[in-house]
LODO-282828 format. One record per residue (C-alpha): x, y, z; residue number from 1; chain. Coordinates in steps of 0.5 Angstrom, whole numbers. Layout:
X|Y|Z|NUM|A
...
END
This chain:
360|9|-7|1|A
361|14|-13|2|A
354|13|-17|3|A
346|13|-16|4|A
342|8|-19|5|A
334|9|-19|6|A
328|6|-23|7|A
323|11|-24|8|A
316|10|-27|9|A
310|16|-28|10|A
304|16|-32|11|A
304|24|-32|12|A
310|27|-30|13|A
313|33|-34|14|A
320|33|-30|15|A
324|29|-24|16|A
328|32|-19|17|A
333|29|-15|18|A
336|32|-9|19|A
342|29|-5|20|A
343|32|2|21|A
350|31|6|22|A
349|33|13|23|A
357|34|14|24|A
362|31|19|25|A
358|33|25|26|A
353|28|22|27|A
347|33|25|28|A
342|36|21|29|A
343|44|21|30|A
349|43|24|31|A
352|49|19|32|A
356|44|15|33|A
350|41|11|34|A
350|42|3|35|A
345|39|-2|36|A
345|39|-10|37|A
338|38|-14|38|A
338|35|-21|39|A
332|37|-25|40|A
331|32|-31|41|A
326|35|-36|42|A
321|32|-40|43|A
322|25|-38|44|A
319|19|-42|45|A
312|17|-39|46|A
309|10|-38|47|A
315|6|-38|48|A
321|5|-33|49|A
326|10|-34|50|A
333|8|-31|51|A
338|13|-28|52|A
345|12|-27|53|A
348|19|-24|54|A
355|20|-22|55|A
355|23|-15|56|A
360|28|-18|57|A
354|31|-22|58|A
352|33|-15|59|A
357|39|-15|60|A
354|43|-10|61|A
356|37|-5|62|A
362|39|-1|63|A
363|31|1|64|A
359|25|0|65|A
361|22|7|66|A
355|23|10|67|A
349|23|5|68|A
343|23|10|69|A
337|25|5|70|A
335|23|-2|71|A
329|27|-4|72|A
325|26|-10|73|A
320|30|-13|74|A
316|31|-19|75|A
312|36|-23|76|A
307|38|-24|77|A
307|40|-17|78|A
301|36|-13|79|A
299|32|-19|80|A
305|28|-21|81|A
305|20|-19|82|A
311|17|-19|83|A
313|10|-18|84|A
321|9|-15|85|A
324|2|-15|86|A
332|0|-14|87|A
334|6|-11|88|A
341|4|-9|89|A
349|7|-9|90|A
354|3|-12|91|A
361|4|-14|92|A
362|5|-22|93|A
369|1|-22|94|A
364|-5|-21|95|A
359|-3|-25|96|A
358|-7|-32|97|A
357|-1|-36|98|A
365|0|-36|99|A
365|-5|-42|100|A
361|0|-46|101|A
365|3|-51|102|A
365|10|-51|103|A
363|11|-58|104|A
356|9|-57|105|A
355|15|-52|106|A
352|21|-56|107|A
357|27|-55|108|A
351|31|-53|109|A
349|27|-47|110|A
349|29|-40|111|A
355|27|-36|112|A
354|22|-31|113|A
347|20|-34|114|A
344|14|-38|115|A
337|12|-40|116|A
337|5|-42|117|A
331|2|-46|118|A
332|-5|-43|119|A
326|-6|-38|120|A
325|-10|-32|121|A
319|-14|-36|122|A
324|-15|-41|123|A
328|-20|-37|124|A
324|-26|-33|125|A
328|-30|-27|126|A
325|-36|-24|127|A
324|-39|-20|128|A
324|-34|-15|129|A
326|-35|-9|130|A
330|-41|-11|131|A
335|-46|-7|132|A
340|-47|-13|133|A
339|-44|-20|134|A
336|-38|-23|135|A
334|-39|-30|136|A
334|-32|-34|137|A
329|-32|-40|138|A
330|-26|-45|139|A
330|-24|-52|140|A
335|-19|-51|141|A
342|-20|-52|142|A
346|-21|-46|143|A
353|-18|-45|144|A
354|-20|-38|145|A
351|-22|-31|146|A
353|-19|-24|147|A
351|-22|-18|148|A
351|-17|-12|149|A
349|-18|-5|150|A
344|-12|-2|151|A
350|-9|1|152|A
353|-8|-6|153|A
359|-13|-6|154|A
360|-16|-12|155|A
359|-24|-11|156|A
360|-26|-18|157|A
361|-23|-25|158|A
359|-28|-32|159|A
361|-25|-39|160|A
357|-28|-44|161|A
350|-30|-46|162|A
347|-34|-40|163|A
341|-38|-39|164|A
342|-41|-32|165|A
346|-38|-26|166|A
348|-43|-21|167|A
347|-40|-14|168|A
350|-46|-10|169|A
356|-42|-7|170|A
352|-37|-4|171|A
349|-36|3|172|A
342|-36|4|173|A
339|-28|3|174|A
337|-23|-2|175|A
341|-21|-8|176|A
341|-17|-14|177|A
342|-20|-21|178|A
345|-14|-26|179|A
344|-16|-33|180|A
348|-12|-38|181|A
344|-13|-45|182|A
346|-9|-52|183|A
340|-4|-50|184|A
342|-3|-43|185|A
342|-5|-36|186|A
336|-9|-32|187|A
337|-10|-24|188|A
332|-15|-21|189|A
332|-18|-14|190|A
332|-25|-12|191|A
332|-29|-6|192|A
336|-35|-5|193|A
334|-40|1|194|A
336|-47|2|195|A
330|-52|2|196|A
327|-55|8|197|A
326|-62|8|198|A
END
């Protein structure tokens, strides 16, 4: 894993803080080898879902990333900010769909390892969910690619181009994430595949 992904929504926060704590090789709290790093994002957009994709290298005070034991999210103003979290996960950037985004589309003044997507979860509808064989993708966004991964982050299938139907016959029953890369950003949504019971 080399990146952290999280979707955040708040009606009233003025800043967001994300802290990672690594317990070190002894894997014990306060064992003398713990390290941590907190990132602060000032003036995030409110009343809309914000996607954060952060390279773990951005957490520069972590001595290593092999024993991450805590993810601490906090927001300001202290005591009055309401924050909703969805799709918190680690992933490998080498398997991320964002690899295909041309470098010249990233503004020079953007923070390294952080992207804010304007694509929102509600912009994409997947149905039926749960499903036994197929998922229909309904959106007005232009789809670049679709990735299907299991809950462990293992990529099961990648499709390039604009698809409206995904065939899931080759997948075992279980929960999967559909990652849809569009021209305006990336949307991640869970689906459940279950065999029909007759």
